[in-house]
C-alpha positions in Angstrom: -0.1 -0.1 0.0 3.1 2.2 1.0 4.5 1.8 -2.5 0.9 2.8 -4.2 0.9 5.9 -2.2 4.5 6.7 -3.2 3.7 5.9 -6.7 0.8 8.4 -6.7 2.8 11.1 -5.1 5.3 10.6 -7.8 2.8 11.0 -10.4 1.4 14.1 -8.8 4.9 15.8 -8.6 5.5 15.0 -12.1 2.2 16.3 -13.2 3.0 19.5 -11.2 6.3 20.0 -12.6 4.9 19.6 -16.3 2.2 22.2 -15.5 4.6 24.7 -14.0 6.9 24.4 -17.2 4.0 24.9 -19.2 2.9 28.0 -17.3 6.3 29.6 -17.3 6.6 29.0 -21.2 3.2 30.6 -21.6 4.3 33.6 -19.4 7.8 33.9 -21.1 5.9 33.9 -24.5 3.8 36.7 -23.4 6.4 38.6 -22.0 8.4 38.5 -25.1 5.5 39.4 -27.3 4.8 42.4 -25.1 8.3 43.4 -25.1 8.5 43.3 -29.0 5.3 45.2 -29.4 6.7 47.8 -27.2 9.9 47.8 -28.9 8.6 48.2 -32.3 6.0 50.9 -31.1 9.0 52.8 -29.6 10.8 52.7 -32.8 7.6 54.0 -34.8 7.3 56.9 -32.2 10.9 57.7 -32.3 11.0 57.9 -36.1 8.0 59.9 -36.2 9.2 62.4 -33.7 12.5 62.5 -35.4 10.8 63.1 -39.0 8.5 65.6 -37.4 11.2 67.4 -35.6 13.3 67.7 -38.7 11.6 68.2 -41.8 14.0 70.6 -43.3 16.7 68.1 -42.9 14.8 65.7 -45.1 13.9 68.0 -47.8 17.4 69.7 -48.1 18.8 66.1 -48.5 16.3 65.3 -51.1 17.0 68.4 -53.0 21.0 67.6 -52.6 20.7 64.2 -53.9 21.3 65.7 -57.4 22.2 69.1 -57.9 22.0 68.8 -61.7 18.6 66.9 -62.5 18.9 63.6 -64.9 17.7 64.1 -68.2 16.9 60.8 -69.2 14.5 61.8 -72.0 17.2 63.5 -74.0 20.5 62.5 -75.7 22.7 64.7 -77.5 25.1 64.5 -80.6 27.6 67.0 -81.7 26.9 68.7 -85.0 29.4 71.3 -86.2 31.0 71.9 -82.9 27.4 72.3 -81.1 25.4 69.7 -79.1 21.8 69.1 -80.4 19.2 68.0 -78.3 17.3 64.7 -79.4 14.5 62.7 -77.9 15.6 59.4 -76.5 13.5 56.2 -76.0 15.7 53.6 -74.1 13.6 50.6 -75.5 13.7 52.1 -79.1 17.0 53.4 -79.7 19.7 51.0 -80.1 22.6 53.7 -79.4 23.4 54.6 -75.9 22.3 57.9 -74.4 24.8 60.7 -74.4 24.4 63.0 -71.5 24.6 66.8 -72.2 27.9 67.4 -70.3 29.7 64.5 -72.1 28.7 65.9 -75.5 29.7 69.3 -74.1 33.0 68.3 -73.2 33.9 66.6 -76.4 32.2 68.7 -78.8 34.1 72.0 -80.0 36.7 74.0 -78.3 38.2 72.9 -74.7 35.5 73.6 -72.2 37.7 75.3 -69.5 36.9 78.5 -67.6 38.9 80.6 -67.5 40.3 79.7 -71.3 43.9 78.9 -71.1 46.4 81.5 -72.5 47.8 79.2 -75.1 46.7 76.5 -77.5 45.5 73.6 -75.7 45.0 69.9 -76.9 42.7 67.5 -75.6 41.6 63.8 -77.2 38.1 63.1 -78.4 38.2 59.7 -76.8 37.3 59.7 -73.0 37.4 56.9 -70.3 35.2 56.4 -67.2 36.5 56.0 -63.7 35.5 56.5 -60.1 36.9 58.9 -57.2 38.5 56.0 -55.6 40.8 55.5 -58.7 42.5 58.5 -58.0 45.9 58.9 -56.5 48.6 61.6 -55.9 52.3 61.4 -56.4 54.4 64.2 -55.1 57.4 65.1 -56.8 59.2 68.2 -55.2 62.3 68.7 -52.9 60.6 71.1 -50.8 58.9 69.8 -47.6 56.7 72.5 -47.1 55.6 72.8 -50.7 54.7 69.1 -50.7 52.7 69.6 -47.6 50.7 72.4 -49.2 50.2 70.3 -52.4 49.0 67.3 -50.3 46.2 69.7 -48.6 45.4 71.1 -52.1 45.0 67.5 -53.4 42.8 66.4 -50.4 40.3 69.4 -51.2 40.4 68.3 -55.0 39.3 64.9 -53.8 36.7 66.1 -51.6 35.3 68.2 -54.7 35.3 65.2 -57.1 33.3 63.2 -54.4 30.6 66.0 -54.5 30.9 66.1 -58.4 30.4 62.0 -58.7 27.5 62.5 -56.0 29.0 60.5 -53.4 28.6 63.0 -50.6 24.8 62.5 -51.2 24.5 58.8 -51.2 25.2 55.8 -49.0 27.9 53.4 -49.6 25.1 51.2 -50.6 24.0 53.7 -53.1 27.5 54.3 -54.5 27.8 50.5 -55.2 24.4 50.6 -56.9 25.3 53.4 -59.0 28.4 51.9 -60.1 26.8 48.5 -60.7 24.0 50.3 -63.0 26.6 50.7 -65.7 28.3 47.3 -65.6 26.4 44.0 -66.7 29.1 41.6 -65.4 27.1 39.2 -62.8 30.0 38.2 -60.6 30.1 41.1 -57.8 32.4 41.4 -54.9 33.9 44.3 -52.8 37.6 44.9 -52.1 39.3 47.7 -50.0 41.1 50.3 -52.2 44.8 49.5 -52.8 47.8 51.8 -53.2 50.9 51.4 -55.2 53.8 51.6 -53.0 55.3 54.6 -54.9 52.2 56.8 -54.7 51.3 59.1 -51.7 47.4 58.7 -51.6 45.3 61.1 -50.1 43.3 59.5 -47.2 40.0 61.0 -48.7 40.6 58.7 -51.8 41.7 55.7 -49.8 38.6 55.9 -47.5 36.3 54.8 -50.2 35.5 51.2 -51.2 36.1 50.2 -54.9 33.5 47.8 -56.7 35.0 45.1 -58.7 33.0 42.5 -60.9 35.0 39.2 -61.1 38.6 40.5 -61.8 37.6 43.7 -63.3 37.1 47.2 -61.9 34.2 49.2 -62.6 34.9 51.9 -65.2 37.7 51.8 -67.9 40.6 52.6 -65.4 42.6 50.7 -62.8 44.1 54.0 -61.6 44.3 57.7 -62.3 47.4 59.0 -61.0 47.9 62.7 -60.6 51.9 63.6 -60.2 52.6 66.9 -59.1 56.0 68.2 -59.8 57.4 71.4 -58.1 61.2 71.8 -58.7 61.4 75.6 -58.7 60.7 78.0 -55.9 59.9 76.8 -52.5 58.1 80.0 -51.8 54.7 79.8 -50.2 54.2 83.4 -49.4 52.3 85.5 -51.7 53.5 88.3 -53.7 52.9 89.9 -56.9 55.7 88.1 -58.5 54.7 84.7 -57.8 55.3 82.4 -60.9 51.7 81.2 -61.5 52.3 79.3 -64.8 51.8 75.6 -65.2 51.9 72.8 -67.7 49.5 69.9 -67.5 49.7 66.7 -69.8 48.0 63.4 -69.7 49.0 60.0 -71.1 47.4 56.7 -71.1 48.5 53.1 -70.9 47.5 49.8 -69.9 44.2 51.1 -68.1 46.2 53.6 -66.2 46.1 57.5 -66.7 48.7 59.7 -65.8 48.2 63.4 -65.2 51.6 65.3 -64.8 51.3 68.7 -63.7 54.5 70.7 -63.6 55.1 74.1 -62.2 57.6 76.4 -60.7 55.7 77.2 -57.7 52.9 75.7 -55.6 50.8 78.4 -56.9 51.2 77.3 -60.6 50.6 73.7 -59.5 47.3 74.9 -57.7 46.0 76.3 -60.9 47.0 73.1 -62.6 44.6 71.2 -60.1 41.9 73.6 -60.8 42.2 72.9 -64.7 42.4 69.2 -64.0 39.1 69.5 -62.1 37.5 70.8 -65.1 38.8 68.2 -67.3 36.8 65.9 -65.0 33.0 65.5 -65.4 30.1 63.3 -64.1 28.2 61.4 -66.5 24.6 60.9 -65.2 24.3 58.0 -67.9 27.3 56.2 -66.4 27.0 57.3 -63.1 30.7 57.6 -63.2 33.4 60.1 -63.8 34.8 60.9 -67.1 38.0 62.4 -68.4 40.2 62.5 -71.7 42.6 59.8 -72.7 45.3 62.5 -73.5 45.6 66.4 -73.0 48.3 69.0 -73.1 47.8 72.6 -71.6 50.4 75.2 -71.3 49.0 78.3 -69.2 49.8 81.3 -67.3 47.9 84.6 -66.5 48.0 87.8 -68.2 47.7 89.9 -64.9 49.1 89.4 -61.6 46.3 90.8 -59.7 42.9 89.0 -60.2 40.8 90.1 -57.2 37.3 89.8 -55.5 36.3 92.4 -52.8 33.7 91.5 -50.1 32.5 94.0 -47.7 31.7 92.4 -44.3 30.9 95.7 -42.4 27.4 96.5 -43.9 26.4 93.0 -43.4 28.0 90.3 -41.4 29.2 87.1 -43.3 29.9 84.0 -41.8 33.3 82.3 -42.2 31.6 79.2 -43.9 30.2 81.6 -46.4 33.5 83.4 -47.0 35.4 80.1 -47.3 32.6 78.8 -49.9 33.4 82.1 -51.9 37.1 81.6 -51.8 36.8 77.9 -53.1 34.8 79.2 -56.1 37.7 81.8 -56.6 40.1 79.0 -56.7 38.3 77.2 -59.4 38.0 80.4 -61.5 41.8 81.3 -60.7 41.0 84.5 -59.0 44.0 85.1 -56.5 43.3 88.0 -54.1 40.5 88.0 -51.8 40.1 91.6 -50.7 38.6 91.7 -47.4 37.0 95.2 -46.5 36.6 93.9 -43.0 35.4 97.1 -41.3 33.6 100.3 -42.1 31.5 102.9 -40.5 28.3 100.8 -40.2 30.2 98.0 -37.9 33.6 96.9 -36.8 33.3 93.0 -36.5 36.9 92.3 -36.0 38.0 91.5 -32.4 41.2 92.9 -31.9 43.8 91.4 -29.7 45.1 94.9 -28.5 41.9 96.8 -28.8 39.0 94.6 -28.3 36.9 97.9 -27.5 36.7 98.4 -31.4 34.2 95.4 -31.7 32.6 95.8 -28.3 31.6 99.2 -29.2 31.3 98.5 -33.1 30.2 94.9 -33.8 26.3 94.4 -34.7 26.1 91.7 -31.8 28.6 89.2 -30.0 27.8 86.6 -32.6 28.5 88.7 -35.6 32.4 89.1 -35.2 35.5 87.9 -36.4 38.1 86.4 -34.1 41.8 86.0 -34.7 41.3 82.3 -35.2 38.5 83.2 -37.5 40.9 85.3 -39.7 43.7 82.9 -39.5 41.2 79.9 -40.5 40.1 81.7 -43.7 43.8 82.8 -44.5 45.1 78.9 -44.4 42.0 77.8 -46.3 42.5 80.5 -49.0 46.1 79.3 -49.5 45.2 76.0 -50.2 43.0 77.4 -53.2 46.0 79.8 -54.2 44.1 82.8 -52.9 45.7 85.5 -50.9 43.6 87.1 -48.1 44.3 91.1 -48.1 42.6 92.6 -44.9 41.5 96.3 -45.1 40.4 98.7 -42.3 39.3 101.9 -44.4 40.9 105.0 -43.0 40.6 107.7 -42.5 36.9 108.0 -43.9 34.3 105.1 -43.0 35.3 104.8 -39.5 32.5 105.5 -37.2 30.9 102.9 -35.0 33.6 101.3 -32.8 36.0 104.3 -32.6 33.8 106.3 -30.0 35.3 104.9 -26.9 38.6 107.0 -27.0 37.5 109.7 -24.2 36.4 107.1 -21.8 40.2 105.7 -22.0 41.7 108.8 -21.8 42.8 108.7 -25.7 40.7 111.7 -26.9 38.5 111.7 -29.9 39.9 108.8 -32.1 37.2 109.8 -34.7 35.3 112.7 -35.5 31.5 113.4 -37.1 30.5 110.0 -35.9 26.7 109.6 -36.6 26.5 113.2 -37.5 23.6 114.8 -39.4 22.6 115.8 -41.9 24.9 113.2 -43.0 25.0 114.1 -46.5 27.2 117.0 -45.6 29.8 114.9 -43.8 30.2 111.6 -45.5 29.4 109.6 -48.7 26.6 107.2 -46.9 25.3 107.0 -43.3 26.4 106.7 -40.7 29.2 109.0 -40.9 32.8 108.9 -39.1 36.2 109.8 -40.1 39.5 109.2 -38.1 41.0 112.3 -36.2 44.2 113.2 -38.2 45.6 115.2 -35.1 45.5 112.5 -32.5 48.5 110.1 -32.4 46.6 107.5 -30.5 44.6 107.0 -33.8 47.9 106.2 -35.6 49.1 103.9 -32.6 45.8 102.0 -32.8 46.0 101.7 -36.7 49.7 100.4 -36.3 48.7 97.8 -33.8 45.9 96.5 -36.2 48.5 96.4 -39.2 50.7 94.3 -36.9 47.9 91.9 -36.4 46.7 91.7 -39.7 50.3 91.0 -41.1 50.7 88.3 -38.4 47.5 86.7 -39.2 47.8 86.7 -43.2 51.5 86.1 -43.4 54.6 87.9 -45.1 53.5 89.8 -48.1 54.6 92.7 -50.5 51.0 94.2 -50.7 48.7 96.0 -48.3 45.7 98.0 -48.5 45.5 101.1 -46.5 42.0 102.3 -47.4 41.8 105.9 -48.3 38.2 106.1 -49.6 35.7 109.0 -50.1 37.3 111.4 -47.6 34.9 114.2 -46.7 37.0 117.4 -46.1 33.9 119.2 -44.7 34.0 116.8 -41.8 37.5 117.8 -41.0 36.8 121.5 -41.6 34.6 121.7 -38.4 37.8 121.1 -36.5 40.7 122.3 -38.4 39.3 125.2 -40.6 42.9 126.9 -40.5 44.5 123.8 -42.0 45.4 122.8 -45.6 42.8 120.1 -45.5 44.2 118.4 -48.7 47.7 118.5 -47.2 46.1 116.9 -44.1 44.7 114.0 -46.0 48.2 113.5 -47.5 49.7 113.7 -44.0 47.3 111.0 -42.8 48.0 108.6 -45.6 51.9 109.1 -45.3 51.7 108.8 -41.5 49.4 105.6 -41.9 52.3 104.1 -44.3 55.0 104.9 -41.8 52.9 103.1 -39.0 52.3 100.1 -41.6 56.2 100.1 -41.9 56.8 99.8 -38.2 54.1 96.9 -38.2 56.2 95.2 -40.7 59.3 95.0 -38.7 60.5 98.4 -40.0 60.4 97.2 -43.5 58.5 99.0 -46.2 56.2 97.2 -48.0 56.5 97.2 -51.9 53.1 97.9 -52.8 50.6 99.9 -50.6 47.0 100.2 -52.2 44.7 103.2 -51.7 41.1 103.8 -53.3 41.0 106.6 -55.7 39.5 109.9 -55.0 40.1 113.5 -55.9 43.0 113.6 -53.4 45.0 110.6 -55.1 46.0 113.0 -58.1 47.7 115.5 -55.4 50.9 113.6 -56.2 51.9 113.5 -52.6 52.0 109.8 -52.4 55.3 108.4 -53.9 54.2 106.4 -57.2 57.1 104.0 -56.4 55.3 102.6 -53.6 51.4 103.5 -53.8 49.0 101.6 -55.9 45.8 103.2 -56.6 42.6 101.1 -56.9 40.4 103.0 -59.3 36.8 102.5 -58.7 35.5 105.6 -60.5 34.1 105.4 -64.1 36.1 103.9 -67.0 35.7 107.0 -68.8 36.8 109.3 -66.1 39.9 111.6 -66.6 41.5 110.0 -63.4 42.2 107.0 -65.2 44.8 108.5 -67.5 46.0 111.1 -65.2 46.8 108.3 -62.5 48.9 106.5 -65.2 50.6 109.8 -66.5 51.5 110.4 -63.0 53.5 107.2 -63.0 51.1 105.2 -60.3 50.4 101.4 -60.8 46.7 100.7 -61.0 44.2 98.2 -60.1 40.9 98.6 -62.1 37.6 98.2 -60.2 35.5 100.6 -62.4 32.0 101.2 -60.9 30.4 100.8 -64.6 31.6 97.4 -65.1 33.1 95.7 -61.7 30.7 96.8 -59.2 28.5 93.9 -58.4 26.3 95.5 -56.1 24.8 97.9 -58.5 21.4 97.7 -60.2 19.0 96.9 -57.2 17.2 100.4 -56.6 17.7 103.0 -54.0 18.0 101.7 -50.6 17.3 105.1 -48.9 14.7 107.8 -49.2 17.0 110.6 -49.8 19.8 110.6 -52.4 20.4 108.3 -55.2 22.1 105.3 -53.2 22.3 103.3 -56.3 24.5 102.7 -59.2 22.3 101.6 -62.1 21.8 99.7 -64.1 22.7 96.1 -63.0 26.1 94.8 -64.4 25.5 91.5 -66.4 28.1 88.8 -66.6 28.4 90.3 -70.4 29.2 93.8 -69.1 31.9 92.3 -66.6 33.3 90.1 -69.5 33.5 92.7 -72.3 35.0 95.3 -70.1 38.7 95.8 -71.3 39.7 99.2 -70.2 43.7 99.0 -71.3 42.0 98.2 -74.8 39.4 101.1 -74.4 41.9 103.5 -73.3 44.6 102.5 -76.0 47.3 102.3 -73.5 50.8 101.9 -74.9 53.2 99.1 -73.5 54.6 101.5 -70.8 51.1 102.2 -69.2 49.9 98.6 -69.8 52.6 97.4 -67.5 51.3 99.8 -64.8 48.0 97.9 -64.7 48.5 95.2 -62.3 45.2 93.9 -62.7 41.7 94.2 -61.6 39.0 93.6 -58.9 35.4 93.0 -58.7 33.5 94.7 -55.8 30.7 93.6 -53.8 29.5 96.4 -51.3 26.6 94.7 -49.2 24.3 97.8 -48.6 21.5 95.4 -50.1 23.3 92.0 -49.6 23.6 89.6 -46.8 24.5 85.9 -46.6 21.4 84.7 -48.2 22.2 86.5 -51.6 25.8 86.3 -51.6 26.4 83.3 -53.9 24.2 84.6 -56.7 25.4 88.2 -56.5 29.0 87.0 -57.0 28.5 84.1 -59.3 28.9 83.4 -62.3 29.9 87.3 -62.6 32.8 87.1 -61.0 34.1 84.1 -63.2 33.6 86.6 -66.2 36.2 88.9 -64.6 38.5 85.8 -64.0 38.8 85.2 -67.6 39.2 88.5 -68.6 42.2 88.9 -66.3 43.5 85.4 -66.6 43.7 85.2 -70.6 42.0 88.4 -71.7 40.8 86.8 -74.9 40.8 88.8 -78.0 37.5 90.2 -78.9 36.8 91.0 -82.5 33.1 91.1 -82.1 30.7 94.1 -81.6 31.2 95.9 -78.2 27.9 94.4 -76.7 28.1 90.9 -78.3 29.9 88.1 -76.5 30.8 85.0 -78.8 28.5 82.0 -78.8 31.5 79.7 -77.5 31.9 82.0 -74.4 28.2 81.6 -73.5 28.6 77.8 -73.7 31.6 77.8 -71.5 30.5 80.1 -68.8 27.0 78.3 -68.6 29.0 74.8 -68.1 31.2 76.4 -65.4 28.0 78.0 -63.8 26.8 74.2 -63.5 30.0 73.2 -62.2 29.6 75.8 -59.3 26.1 74.6 -58.7 27.4 71.1 -58.2 29.8 72.2 -55.6 27.0 73.9 -53.6 27.4 77.4 -54.9 24.1 78.9 -55.6 25.1 80.7 -58.8 22.6 82.8 -60.7 21.0 81.6 -63.7 22.4 82.9 -67.0 19.4 82.3 -69.2 16.3 79.8 -69.5 17.2 76.2 -69.2 16.2 75.4 -72.8 19.1 77.6 -74.0 21.3 75.5 -71.6 20.0 72.3 -73.4 20.2 73.9 -77.0 23.4 75.8 -77.2 23.5 78.6 -79.6 19.7 78.9 -80.3 19.0 81.7 -78.0 21.9 83.9 -78.7 
C-alpha cells in the first residue's frame, strides 16, 4: 500500500512540474510578445518624432541628392561643334544615351574656364573612372611645398566626391550606382589598394572600390596625379609669384597619368583647378569621365585678379567666406580683398583693442576672432588665394571708434553719426578718423601688426583712403590745408605700416582712388591706386601719367552690387543699371584707353567689388557668381575680342554656362544665365 501511495505522489509531482513548465513557457512567450510590441512601437514613435522635428533636413537632403537633375528623356549629338538635343527612347533606340555634359566636353573648343592663354589640346576619346581610382604622387624637393600640395589635393578629392554625387549617397547607393553601368554578374567588394610609389590622399583611400570578377568598374585601374614643383619653395604671396603650369595626360594599360609641372605651388594649384574641369560626371554612366590625352600650357595675363567683399554693412559667416574662396580658386582668382570694417560696424575682435568690436559690432555673434581670420587665410592658401585685410581709413570709420574719451585717448574719430549725414560723408552713418590724434595712428599700427601676423608675409597691403570728406575735418581744423592733411594722414599711416612690418617698407601699398589721389603727394614708387570711378573718367589717364600702378575696379563694369534700386529715401544710393556678366566680361579698359606698352605694365590687374548695403548671406552666391567668373577670364587670359562691343561670342556663352553648372555641383548657388532650354540647346538663344 505504501508503494501505491509513493507511486501516486510521484505522479502528482511529475504532473505539477509539467504544468509549471507549461505555465512558465506561456508567461515567457507573453512577455516576449509584449516587449516586442513595445520595442517596435517605440521605434515608430521615435521615427515619427524625428521626422516631425527635422522636416527641413529631409527636404534639404532630397534636394541635394542631385544638384543637376537627370535628363533621361534626352540624348545629345555633336553637330558642327554644337550639341543638339534629341528625344531618347531607351527601348527603341539602339544607341547609348549621351548626356549633355559628355557631349559638351567633347564637342567644339576645350571647355575650361578661364580659357587657357595658349593653344590647348584634348583627345576626342574619354574614359570612365571613379574617385577611388585617383591617386597622388608628389615630386618636389621642398617639404613645405609637398605638405601644401597634399592639402590642395585632399580638397580636390573632396570636390570630386561631390561631383560624383558620393556625398549625397550611402555606400550602398555608391555600389548600386556603379553596378548600374556594368553588366558582369559576379560582384564583390575589395578595399582600395595603393601603389607603393604613390602618396595617396586619405580621402581617396577611405572609399570602397567596386569590382566585378577580376574587372574594376569603369575603364581605368588608376588615375595618378603627379604634381612636380622643382622651382621655388616660396609659399608666401607676392605679385611676382610664378603662376604658370603645364598639364599633360597620357594613357597606357588601363592607367592614366596626369602630370602637372610648375615652378611654384601656386602654378601647381592652378593646374589642379584645370584638371578638375577636365573631369565631369556622366549621369548615364554614373561615373566620372576624363580625356585619354591632353596638353595644356597656361599662365595668367595679369598678376592681380581680385574679388572684394564688404563684411561691415552685413556680416558674413566664415563658412560663407570660405565657400566664396573655393569658387575663386576654381576660377583662378588670386586675391580676396576682405573689407572687414567700415562706419556701419567693426566686427573684427582686435587682440590689442577689443573695444573696437565691443562698441562697433552688430552683436557678439557677428564678429571675427583672430582664429576666424587665421582659418580663412589658411583655407584660402590651399586654393591659391591671398587674403588682403582692409581697415578703411581715415573715412568710413565711425561705429567702433567712439570709446577714446572714456580711455583717456581723446577723440579717435570725428563726425560719428553726425546729421545731416550728406554734409559729412558719402553714406550714413558718418565717421572719419582724427588726423591730429597720435593715439589714432598707434591703434592703426597695432591693427596692421595683427593683420600681417594673421595673413603672413606679403609685398602688398591695403590702407583704404576711400571717400574722405573734407567738410567733416573743416569743422575742427578750418585753419589747415585740408588736402595736405589727407596727405599727411596717408603718409603717417604708411609709416606706421612700416613699423608694423618690422620696420620694412612694403613694396605695394594700395589706396582707393579719389579727388585726392591726384595730388601727387604719395610716392608713385610704392603707392598703388585702386580706381573705382567710371572707366571714362579723366582720373584713369591722370594716374597713369603720374606714374602710379593701378588696379581697375570701375563702377560701371565691375561693381557687382549695382542695379538693385535705392535703399534710402534721400539721395541716389544706387548705381544703375545692373552689371550683367556680359558687361563684366566685355570690359577691357586697357584696350578702350589705347594704352601703350609702358602704361599697360602699370596695370597690375583688376578687382570685382561687392558692397553689401543690400546683400547679406542669403544673396551672396548669386550676386557674385558667375559674374565674378567673367572677370576671372578677362584677367587670366584676356581673350581677343573681334566682335561688336555688346556681343559675346557663342562659345563663351557655352563655356560660362557649363562653369556655372560646375559651381552649382559644388554647392554654390550661382545665378542662372538664361532659360534652361537655352542651356540644353547651345547657340539657339543667342
